[in-house]
VMD Tcl script that draws the C-alpha trace (Angstrom):
set ca {
  {117.10 127.50 111.63}
  {117.74 126.15 108.62}
  {121.38 127.06 106.83}
  {121.52 129.18 103.94}
  {120.30 126.74 100.99}
  {123.00 127.10 98.69}
  {125.70 126.37 101.41}
  {123.68 123.35 102.90}
  {122.73 121.93 99.46}
  {125.29 118.90 98.83}
  {127.43 119.22 102.14}
  {127.12 115.46 102.77}
  {127.64 114.68 99.20}
  {131.19 113.87 97.55}
  {130.24 115.90 94.48}
  {132.14 117.42 91.54}
  {132.75 120.58 93.45}
  {134.34 118.61 95.99}
  {136.31 116.40 93.66}
  {137.70 119.73 91.99}
  {138.62 121.13 95.32}
  {140.29 117.69 97.15}
  {141.73 115.95 93.91}
  {144.84 116.54 92.33}
  {144.26 117.95 88.81}
  {145.55 114.67 87.08}
  {143.19 112.77 89.35}
  {140.36 114.74 88.95}
  {140.39 114.79 84.92}
  {141.11 110.90 85.05}
  {138.07 110.55 87.61}
  {135.73 112.84 85.20}
  {136.92 110.88 82.03}
  {135.61 107.65 83.86}
  {132.44 109.27 84.67}
  {131.52 111.07 81.25}
  {132.99 108.46 79.18}
  {133.09 105.27 81.21}
  {136.72 104.97 80.71}
  {138.55 102.46 82.81}
  {140.12 103.84 86.42}
  {143.63 102.30 87.13}
  {143.80 101.70 91.27}
  {146.52 104.05 91.69}
  {144.27 107.05 90.83}
  {141.47 105.34 92.92}
  {143.64 105.38 95.66}
  {144.24 108.88 95.55}
  {140.38 109.48 95.37}
  {139.93 107.20 98.10}
  {142.23 108.78 100.65}
  {140.90 112.35 99.42}
  {137.07 110.73 100.42}
  {138.08 109.23 103.54}
  {139.46 112.77 104.86}
  {136.59 114.70 103.94}
  {134.29 111.85 105.55}
  {136.00 111.93 108.48}
  {135.99 115.80 108.60}
  {131.91 115.65 108.33}
  {131.71 113.07 111.13}
  {131.73 109.66 109.37}
  {133.43 106.75 111.03}
  {132.67 103.85 108.60}
  {131.97 103.31 105.11}
  {129.69 101.02 103.27}
  {129.18 100.12 99.60}
  {125.69 100.77 99.29}
  {123.63 98.87 96.60}
  {120.33 97.79 95.45}
  {119.70 93.94 95.33}
  {116.61 92.32 94.19}
  {114.63 92.82 97.39}
  {113.89 96.43 95.66}
  {115.24 98.00 98.78}
  {118.84 98.77 99.58}
  {121.64 97.14 101.67}
  {124.76 98.24 103.37}
  {127.70 96.66 105.63}
  {129.57 99.02 107.41}
  {133.52 98.85 107.78}
  {135.22 101.28 110.06}
  {137.99 103.49 108.63}
  {140.56 102.06 111.33}
  {143.40 99.83 110.58}
  {145.94 98.62 113.02}
  {149.29 100.17 113.98}
  {152.65 99.07 115.41}
  {152.30 100.65 118.64}
  {148.96 99.11 119.56}
  {146.78 102.03 118.26}
  {145.15 102.52 115.11}
  {145.07 104.69 111.94}
  {142.46 105.98 109.86}
  {142.88 104.10 106.33}
  {140.78 103.67 103.15}
  {142.72 102.03 100.28}
  {141.50 102.14 96.81}
  {141.17 98.71 96.28}
  {138.43 98.92 99.15}
  {136.53 101.80 97.22}
  {136.55 99.82 94.05}
  {135.51 96.53 95.05}
  {133.69 95.02 98.20}
  {132.54 91.41 99.17}
  {129.46 91.42 101.31}
  {127.66 87.92 101.81}
  {125.06 87.18 99.06}
  {123.85 84.20 100.70}
  {120.82 85.83 102.08}
  {119.77 88.24 98.81}
  {117.12 87.02 96.13}
  {119.12 85.22 93.43}
  {116.26 83.39 91.50}
  {118.53 80.06 91.50}
  {121.67 81.96 89.96}
  {123.64 80.59 92.79}
  {122.93 78.19 95.53}
  {122.94 79.35 99.52}
  {126.08 77.82 100.13}
  {127.67 79.83 97.52}
  {127.67 82.95 99.56}
  {130.32 85.23 97.77}
  {129.11 88.35 96.12}
  {130.84 91.34 95.04}
  {129.94 94.98 94.93}
  {131.79 97.51 92.43}
  {132.10 101.07 92.90}
  {130.05 103.22 90.71}
  {131.71 106.45 90.10}
  {128.77 107.91 87.98}
  {126.87 108.41 91.39}
  {128.05 110.31 93.98}
  {129.00 109.03 97.40}
  {127.27 110.49 100.45}
  {127.38 110.59 104.15}
  {124.12 109.34 105.86}
  {123.99 108.74 109.53}
  {127.85 109.20 110.03}
  {128.67 106.52 107.36}
  {130.09 107.47 104.22}
  {127.79 105.31 101.60}
  {129.37 104.25 98.31}
  {126.90 103.40 95.72}
  {127.77 100.37 94.05}
  {126.74 97.56 91.31}
  {126.31 94.13 92.95}
  {126.84 90.50 91.33}
  {127.50 87.09 91.93}
  {130.55 85.36 91.89}
  {129.97 84.02 88.48}
  {129.37 87.69 87.19}
  {125.72 87.89 86.97}
  {123.42 90.98 88.03}
  {121.95 90.76 91.58}
  {120.86 94.23 91.71}
  {118.80 96.98 89.83}
  {121.63 99.13 89.31}
  {124.14 96.75 86.71}
  {120.90 96.24 84.14}
  {120.03 100.12 84.43}
  {123.89 100.86 83.74}
  {123.32 98.83 80.65}
  {120.34 100.02 79.65}
  {121.64 103.58 79.52}
  {124.58 102.76 77.74}
  {122.86 100.95 75.03}
  {120.16 103.89 74.45}
  {122.91 106.34 74.47}
  {125.16 104.38 71.87}
  {122.07 104.27 69.73}
  {120.51 107.52 70.28}
  {124.43 108.97 69.21}
  {123.84 107.26 65.78}
  {120.53 109.03 65.43}
  {121.56 113.07 66.29}
  {124.90 112.32 63.99}
  {122.57 112.34 61.68}
  {121.04 115.50 62.25}
  {124.82 117.30 62.49}
  {124.86 116.88 66.32}
  {128.39 115.84 65.86}
  {129.82 117.26 69.03}
  {127.39 115.28 71.24}
  {129.58 112.44 73.01}
  {127.04 111.22 74.97}
  {123.32 111.13 75.63}
  {121.91 110.56 78.82}
  {118.16 109.21 79.75}
  {116.99 111.51 82.50}
  {114.43 110.90 85.09}
  {112.24 113.25 87.64}
  {110.27 110.68 90.06}
  {107.61 112.28 91.88}
  {107.00 110.15 94.71}
  {103.40 110.02 96.88}
  {103.04 108.78 100.30}
  {100.65 108.96 103.56}
  {101.40 110.12 107.12}
  {99.24 108.98 109.42}
  {100.27 109.29 113.55}
  {102.61 106.71 115.15}
  {100.55 106.09 117.73}
  {97.63 105.16 115.89}
  {99.56 102.91 113.14}
  {101.29 100.76 115.72}
  {97.98 99.64 116.89}
  {96.91 97.82 113.65}
  {98.76 94.69 113.13}
  {98.01 94.79 109.29}
  {100.03 98.27 108.95}
  {102.88 96.88 111.28}
  {103.15 93.45 109.33}
  {101.93 94.49 105.90}
  {102.29 98.30 105.37}
  {98.57 98.52 104.79}
  {95.08 97.62 106.18}
  {93.43 94.58 105.48}
  {90.40 95.34 107.45}
  {88.61 98.75 107.48}
  {84.73 100.16 106.69}
  {84.87 103.67 104.91}
  {84.41 106.52 107.10}
  {81.74 109.06 106.70}
  {83.92 111.43 104.96}
  {87.08 110.34 102.61}
  {88.44 112.49 99.74}
  {84.88 113.30 98.29}
  {84.97 117.34 98.80}
  {88.51 117.19 96.98}
  {89.24 119.55 100.01}
  {92.72 118.00 100.97}
  {94.26 118.35 97.16}
  {96.86 121.22 97.50}
  {95.35 122.20 100.76}
  {97.14 124.01 103.71}
  {99.80 122.16 105.17}
  {99.06 120.95 108.90}
  {102.12 121.98 111.00}
  {103.47 118.73 111.84}
  {103.17 117.54 108.03}
  {104.86 120.84 107.33}
  {107.45 120.29 109.99}
  {108.26 116.80 108.41}
  {108.26 117.94 105.03}
  {111.06 120.64 106.32}
  {113.56 118.44 107.74}
  {112.78 115.89 104.68}
  {114.12 118.62 102.26}
  {117.06 119.43 104.64}
  {118.06 116.21 104.52}
  {117.85 115.57 100.83}
  {119.39 118.93 100.07}
  {122.40 118.11 102.36}
  {122.78 114.97 100.10}
  {122.39 117.03 96.83}
  {118.94 115.52 96.05}
  {116.94 118.51 94.24}
  {113.64 118.06 96.05}
  {111.75 120.75 94.47}
  {108.01 120.59 95.29}
  {105.94 119.56 98.15}
  {102.06 119.45 98.72}
  {98.73 117.50 99.90}
  {97.45 115.16 97.60}
  {93.97 113.96 97.00}
  {93.30 111.29 99.93}
  {93.26 112.55 103.17}
  {96.85 112.14 104.95}
  {98.44 111.57 101.68}
  {101.25 114.10 100.15}
  {103.99 114.03 97.31}
  {107.37 115.33 96.96}
  {108.78 115.89 93.51}
  {112.43 116.37 92.44}
  {114.11 117.99 89.93}
  {115.30 115.96 86.66}
  {118.80 114.32 87.01}
  {120.56 111.31 85.13}
  {118.40 107.54 85.68}
  {120.77 106.20 87.47}
  {121.37 108.91 89.75}
  {117.41 109.60 90.27}
  {117.03 105.93 90.80}
  {119.41 106.17 94.01}
  {118.17 109.28 95.10}
  {114.85 108.18 94.92}
  {115.65 105.27 97.12}
  {117.20 107.56 99.44}
  {114.35 109.74 99.46}
  {112.09 106.62 100.92}
  {114.18 105.76 103.44}
  {114.77 109.39 104.72}
  {111.00 109.86 104.69}
  {110.34 106.79 106.91}
  {113.08 107.62 109.53}
  {112.02 111.40 109.62}
  {108.52 110.45 109.90}
  {109.00 108.34 113.06}
  {110.86 111.29 114.58}
  {107.70 113.52 114.29}
  {105.58 110.53 115.94}
  {104.23 109.49 112.52}
  {104.50 106.69 110.12}
  {105.28 107.20 106.37}
  {103.32 104.58 104.42}
  {104.70 103.87 100.86}
  {102.05 100.84 100.08}
  {100.57 101.63 96.58}
  {96.95 101.14 98.33}
  {97.05 101.60 102.24}
  {93.58 102.14 102.51}
  {90.78 100.89 100.46}
  {87.89 103.22 98.91}
  {90.38 106.02 98.75}
  {93.33 106.93 96.40}
  {96.60 105.20 96.20}
  {99.92 105.86 95.86}
  {102.24 106.04 92.60}
  {105.58 107.25 91.59}
  {105.42 109.23 88.58}
  {108.29 108.45 86.34}
  {109.06 111.49 84.26}
  {111.50 110.29 81.29}
  {113.49 112.13 78.55}
  {116.78 112.24 76.31}
  {119.39 114.68 76.79}
  {122.66 115.14 75.35}
  {125.71 116.37 77.06}
  {125.42 119.57 75.09}
  {122.24 120.31 77.07}
  {119.74 119.57 74.25}
  {116.64 117.94 75.06}
  {115.54 115.42 72.34}
  {111.90 115.06 73.33}
  {111.71 118.86 73.10}
  {109.84 119.77 69.84}
  {112.29 122.55 69.17}
  {111.72 126.05 67.43}
  {113.14 125.18 63.60}
  {111.56 122.65 61.32}
  {114.81 120.34 61.41}
  {114.69 120.18 65.29}
  {111.14 119.08 64.84}
  {111.96 116.56 62.59}
  {114.63 115.05 64.86}
  {112.31 115.66 67.84}
  {109.70 113.65 65.66}
  {111.82 110.70 65.25}
  {112.57 110.36 68.91}
  {108.76 110.74 69.54}
  {108.11 107.87 66.99}
  {110.96 105.78 68.26}
  {109.00 106.05 71.63}
  {105.61 105.29 70.27}
  {106.87 102.03 68.84}
  {108.93 100.97 71.46}
  {105.84 101.14 73.81}
  {103.63 99.32 71.56}
  {106.22 96.65 70.89}
  {107.04 96.14 74.64}
  {103.74 97.05 76.23}
  {104.11 93.73 78.29}
  {107.53 94.84 79.67}
  {106.25 98.18 80.92}
  {103.24 96.34 82.61}
  {105.81 94.25 84.36}
  {107.89 96.93 85.57}
  {104.71 98.44 87.32}
  {103.91 94.97 88.43}
  {103.51 94.10 92.02}
  {101.28 92.80 94.69}
  {100.61 96.20 95.98}
  {100.37 97.88 92.85}
  {97.60 95.57 91.60}
  {95.12 96.95 94.19}
  {95.84 100.57 92.74}
  {95.94 100.30 89.21}
  {92.52 100.64 87.21}
  {91.29 102.56 90.28}
  {90.13 106.52 89.96}
  {93.94 107.38 91.14}
  {95.93 105.38 88.65}
  {95.98 104.52 85.32}
  {94.55 101.19 84.00}
  {96.64 97.75 83.52}
  {96.33 98.43 79.57}
  {99.02 100.43 78.66}
  {98.35 103.28 75.89}
  {99.93 106.71 75.46}
  {98.82 109.95 75.35}
  {99.71 112.51 72.96}
  {97.45 115.81 72.88}
  {95.56 116.76 69.94}
  {98.31 118.96 68.54}
  {100.52 116.06 68.34}
  {98.17 113.39 67.20}
  {96.81 115.75 64.62}
  {100.49 116.40 63.24}
  {101.24 112.46 63.34}
  {98.10 111.95 61.61}
  {98.77 114.45 58.53}
  {102.23 112.90 58.32}
  {100.86 109.68 57.98}
  {98.52 110.68 55.23}
  {100.66 113.64 53.29}
  {97.88 115.98 54.06}
  {98.32 119.40 55.42}
  {97.95 120.03 59.33}
  {95.86 122.78 60.47}
  {96.69 124.20 63.95}
  {94.23 125.23 66.66}
  {94.37 128.68 64.80}
  {93.52 127.69 61.75}
  {97.04 128.04 60.05}
  {97.66 125.17 57.49}
  {101.27 123.68 57.33}
  {103.03 121.45 55.09}
  {103.65 118.02 56.93}
  {106.41 117.00 54.19}
  {109.93 116.78 55.15}
  {111.52 119.40 57.03}
  {108.48 121.75 57.14}
  {106.91 120.78 60.43}
  {104.97 123.43 62.73}
  {106.92 125.00 65.45}
  {105.22 123.03 68.30}
  {104.69 125.14 71.83}
  {106.76 123.12 74.65}
  {103.54 122.96 76.62}
  {101.30 121.66 73.92}
  {99.26 118.73 75.52}
  {96.99 118.78 78.38}
  {97.51 116.49 81.20}
  {95.89 112.77 81.18}
  {95.57 111.52 84.63}
  {94.05 108.26 83.15}
  {96.89 107.74 80.82}
  {99.62 105.00 81.70}
  {102.07 106.82 79.52}
  {101.62 110.71 78.56}
  {103.86 113.11 76.85}
  {103.72 116.25 78.99}
  {105.63 118.76 76.58}
  {109.25 117.49 76.57}
  {109.20 114.19 78.26}
  {107.25 111.35 78.61}
  {105.39 110.51 82.39}
  {104.76 106.77 82.99}
  {102.41 107.09 85.82}
  {101.98 103.32 86.46}
  {105.18 102.84 88.88}
  {103.99 102.09 92.28}
  {104.99 104.01 95.05}
  {106.87 101.40 96.94}
  {108.94 100.22 93.72}
  {112.17 100.93 92.43}
  {112.32 103.00 89.43}
  {115.27 101.00 87.98}
  {113.00 98.45 86.84}
  {110.58 100.80 84.31}
  {113.50 102.75 83.41}
  {115.52 99.60 82.31}
  {112.56 98.75 79.89}
  {111.92 102.21 78.33}
  {115.63 102.79 77.92}
  {116.66 98.99 76.29}
  {113.16 99.25 74.12}
  {113.94 102.30 72.66}
  {117.60 101.60 71.97}
  {116.51 98.91 70.10}
  {114.17 100.94 68.06}
  {116.75 103.69 67.19}
  {119.09 100.76 66.42}
  {116.42 99.93 63.80}
  {116.20 104.09 62.21}
  {119.62 104.68 62.51}
  {120.26 101.38 60.20}
  {117.67 102.63 57.49}
  {118.71 106.63 57.75}
  {122.41 105.78 57.51}
  {122.31 103.88 54.51}
  {119.72 106.12 52.96}
  {120.75 107.88 49.26}
  {118.02 110.31 50.03}
  {117.99 111.13 53.54}
  {114.79 113.54 53.86}
  {112.56 111.31 51.54}
  {114.01 108.04 53.82}
  {112.86 109.77 57.16}
  {109.66 110.86 55.80}
  {109.04 107.35 54.62}
  {110.28 106.02 58.24}
  {108.10 108.07 60.12}
  {105.37 107.40 58.05}
  {105.59 103.52 58.37}
  {106.18 103.69 62.44}
  {103.23 106.05 62.30}
  {100.78 103.53 60.56}
  {102.29 100.49 62.36}
  {102.13 101.43 65.84}
  {99.21 104.28 66.26}
  {97.03 101.81 67.81}
  {98.80 102.42 71.18}
  {98.09 106.01 70.89}
  {94.69 106.82 72.88}
  {93.75 110.44 74.03}
  {90.65 109.58 75.72}
  {89.03 108.48 79.32}
  {91.44 105.43 80.42}
  {89.02 104.19 83.05}
  {86.03 104.35 80.75}
  {84.78 100.66 80.02}
  {84.34 101.36 76.38}
  {88.21 101.92 76.38}
  {88.71 98.51 77.60}
  {86.72 96.93 74.65}
  {88.39 99.21 72.31}
  {91.86 97.96 73.65}
  {91.01 94.68 73.06}
  {89.48 95.52 69.49}
  {93.28 96.95 68.75}
  {94.81 94.09 69.93}
  {96.73 96.05 73.40}
  {97.48 93.54 76.00}
  {95.30 93.82 79.07}
  {97.45 92.26 82.19}
  {95.27 92.93 85.05}
  {97.63 91.03 87.80}
  {100.93 90.82 88.73}
  {100.96 86.86 87.56}
  {99.44 87.89 84.19}
  {102.24 89.96 83.40}
  {105.17 88.31 84.59}
  {104.03 85.15 82.68}
  {105.34 87.19 79.61}
  {108.80 88.13 81.31}
  {110.38 84.98 79.39}
  {108.77 85.47 76.02}
  {111.74 85.05 73.04}
  {111.18 88.61 72.02}
  {111.91 90.08 75.24}
  {115.01 87.60 75.91}
  {115.96 88.67 72.54}
  {115.85 92.37 73.22}
  {117.62 92.18 76.62}
  {120.59 89.56 75.22}
  {120.96 91.90 72.14}
  {121.83 95.18 73.91}
  {123.42 93.49 76.98}
  {121.09 94.35 79.42}
  {120.16 91.11 81.09}
  {121.15 87.27 80.01}
  {118.83 84.79 79.33}
  {119.95 83.39 82.74}
  {119.37 86.78 84.71}
  {115.90 86.96 83.30}
  {114.85 83.21 84.41}
  {115.96 84.57 87.92}
  {114.03 87.72 87.57}
  {110.92 85.98 86.78}
  {111.62 83.34 89.54}
  {112.09 86.22 91.95}
  {109.32 88.36 91.05}
  {106.72 85.28 91.03}
  {108.28 84.57 94.54}
  {108.00 87.75 96.27}
  {104.54 88.27 94.98}
  {103.66 85.23 96.74}
  {105.50 85.84 100.09}
  {103.99 89.13 100.07}
  {100.44 87.77 99.90}
  {101.13 84.80 102.45}
  {101.95 87.41 104.95}
  {98.87 89.48 104.21}
  {96.84 86.03 104.37}
  {98.27 85.29 107.85}
  {98.08 88.78 108.95}
  {93.98 88.66 108.51}
  {93.60 85.01 109.87}
  {95.55 85.96 113.23}
  {93.78 89.06 113.41}
  {90.31 87.53 112.65}
  {91.08 84.40 115.16}
  {92.61 86.33 117.87}
  {91.00 89.63 117.92}
  {87.91 90.23 115.58}
  {85.76 86.97 116.49}
  {86.26 86.91 120.04}
  {85.43 90.49 120.00}
  {82.22 89.74 118.32}
  {81.35 86.95 120.14}
  {81.69 88.77 123.37}
  {79.31 91.56 122.31}
  {76.78 89.40 120.80}
  {76.87 87.90 124.21}
  {76.21 91.51 126.05}
  {73.79 92.31 123.78}
  {71.61 88.94 124.58}
  {72.39 89.12 128.28}
  {70.92 93.08 128.05}
  {68.12 91.44 126.09}
  {67.39 88.80 128.48}
  {67.52 91.47 131.52}
  {64.90 93.71 129.60}
  {62.53 90.30 129.23}
  {63.01 89.65 132.97}
  {62.02 93.19 134.39}
  {58.28 93.85 135.19}
  {58.17 96.58 132.77}
  {57.03 95.77 129.14}
  {60.13 96.91 127.52}
  {60.75 96.08 123.68}
  {64.23 94.02 123.34}
  {63.55 94.61 119.42}
  {66.88 96.49 118.84}
  {69.23 93.92 121.15}
  {67.86 91.16 119.26}
  {67.89 92.35 115.84}
  {71.34 93.86 116.31}
  {72.43 90.21 118.29}
  {71.08 88.51 115.01}
  {73.03 90.38 112.49}
  {76.05 90.32 114.41}
  {76.22 86.41 114.94}
  {75.34 86.09 111.30}
  {78.23 87.83 110.29}
  {80.52 86.39 113.09}
  {79.46 83.13 111.65}
  {80.50 84.48 107.81}
  {83.78 85.51 109.74}
  {84.54 82.26 111.19}
  {83.91 80.15 108.06}
  {86.16 82.72 105.63}
  {88.66 82.55 108.13}
  {88.53 78.79 108.24}
  {88.56 78.80 104.31}
  {91.46 81.09 104.17}
  {93.61 79.29 106.80}
  {93.47 75.89 104.89}
  {93.99 77.64 101.59}
  {97.31 79.37 103.10}
  {98.52 75.88 104.39}
  {97.84 74.52 100.74}
  {100.00 77.28 99.18}
  {102.70 76.61 101.56}
  {103.08 73.30 100.37}
  {103.40 74.10 96.82}
  {106.78 73.45 95.00}
  {106.34 75.13 91.75}
  {106.76 78.98 91.84}
  {104.34 80.09 89.09}
  {101.43 77.54 90.40}
  {101.99 78.81 93.82}
  {101.76 82.49 92.56}
  {98.79 81.61 90.35}
  {97.01 80.03 93.50}
  {97.59 83.36 95.58}
  {96.42 85.19 92.84}
  {93.12 83.09 91.65}
  {92.13 81.56 95.18}
  {93.98 83.41 97.99}
  {93.12 87.03 97.38}
  {89.35 86.26 96.56}
  {88.91 84.37 99.78}
  {90.84 87.62 101.67}
  {88.06 89.62 99.86}
  {85.37 87.33 101.37}
  {86.97 87.53 104.84}
  {87.01 91.28 104.87}
  {83.67 91.92 103.62}
  {81.60 90.60 106.86}
  {84.50 91.52 109.12}
  {84.04 95.47 107.80}
  {80.09 95.04 108.48}
  {81.08 94.02 112.05}
  {83.45 97.22 112.46}
  {80.34 99.51 111.02}
  {77.80 97.95 113.57}
  {79.84 97.62 116.78}
  {80.72 100.25 119.19}
  {83.68 102.46 118.98}
  {84.89 101.06 122.33}
  {84.63 97.61 121.21}
  {86.18 97.43 118.16}
  {89.92 96.38 118.41}
  {92.06 98.75 116.17}
  {91.65 102.40 114.93}
  {89.41 102.90 112.51}
  {89.83 104.58 108.74}
  {88.64 107.63 110.65}
  {90.63 107.24 113.19}
  {93.96 106.91 111.21}
  {92.93 108.97 108.04}
  {92.56 111.91 110.15}
  {94.97 111.35 112.81}
  {97.36 114.27 112.07}
  {95.52 116.58 113.11}
  {97.36 119.75 113.85}
}
mol new
graphics top color blue
foreach p $ca { graphics top sphere $p radius 0.5 }
foreach p [lrange $ca 0 end-1] q [lrange $ca 1 end] { graphics top cylinder $p $q radius 0.2 }
display resetview
């Protein structure tokens, strides 16, 4: 029986309520100032916090603590240390110092660094992030931290994310001050990250080598019924799934994670979890925790949670919808159109800033959603295309068009409104329909970036959005702060921005082939693969952006470039090698054995006295033999290509080879193998089929 939810919520989290209760008032105020204003925290204050944190953790069953961080693997990392310290009488005491809270020193030698240090340079540092609450997980006090090298370079995703949040806050503050919001001290980017995933039976999953090694199926013919009837979407939850979701929510609520919505998604065995908005830093940490908890809880329920972007061909893949907005510390959502003309104008400044940012840095946005897994998903029926565009809806599109041309705007009710300075219509909160084909859609009071893959960290996308918007707001503020006539300058600035960047706005069907041609005419980028996208990371304009706002140094970007490509190559290498082994050890031998059985059955019939036709046996043996030959040749070609790729020294050339050569060879192998699966008896095929997997959770 679940506890009282308000009592349960945050019970395993060292949150503000716990701090206020357990810390001396002076210490609490100093810590709050650090959290709210990025003020430095002395070691004396940290020692008091550490002692209170230790006592609270022990009372809640924790024996160990860890600096929990997010290296460039995209996952999380932790090293556990016990609270014990030696006492004079040969016993131990429980101890945790301010120094241990603030700074840790894990071995950094085996984490991706992109050449920022050599393997022998093992030292790395973790630094406490007080803006993200510590929490208890599996009897361990987890302290969210940043992770950097001995030389001070960021080796994680949290550090540049915090830098980007500071950059956008600083520039957005300049804008809101111009609109009279003088009481605002801080502006935070906020995010709600919807998480899609698949649940399949553990026994069935563990019989698939491809799922074990890669998280997705590398072979598999489509079942007679997939998602065609749309009967799974928002359908009633199966009991095992409902029990899983209930336990996941309970575990998340204990950690103060506001898991709000759960439902079946479109594909069979696919589901979604959605949280309430929090600050981007906290949302990123919480999404990493959510993915970990979903995987662990699924196993307890004899299921496997698949977070791969495209675990099954022919059915919808999984994304992570990144709902982004900006909010002041006084509670104002800067992307809410507001109820008065002045609020409208403030809203339009931030709206136009996002439009310009997305247009100018569409390459970086695409990179932020680039991965070997997500390449299979983008452009399919469940995900936006690789071309970045923005959906605003007819109302906003009409307002911007009228503003650009100095014309009256006529709303849906036929009311004519002047679009001069300070006299814009009161836009309703939900003034747009949802466009599932748009990568970057305005949805009432936020932008939904739908391109992020289900297995990816949301840090990358939000680093780009925050930094690009900061750069545009910086430019806007520079113009408006110097203006003699603010209203006129603002009107001109908005008009110029709309005219220069309206090409990025597209309210139509992103899946339509005509859009691909239209996007090309508009000069929009169509970066179809991870390699195509990452090639733009080191463009000078992108380096200049990140260096100007202190988010990444050139060296850090060069390291990230190498890590992106290296990780891409490793993933394809594992997949290709898995296909080769599965083909050589199971699919080819099985098919040869079955053809042999068919031939023997045919011979027995032919030797019998009765005149019995052997057409079925002969025809099937002939077809399967031909497909087996294709599988054999394709396997040989793929294995040879993998060996060639392994010998390549140039990271970019290797990634390009995996993309352009090995992936097509993998498709060439899969095609005849899937024909064999479709043609051979169920008891012969060595793996659970798509039908077995997608419908494996029955009750």
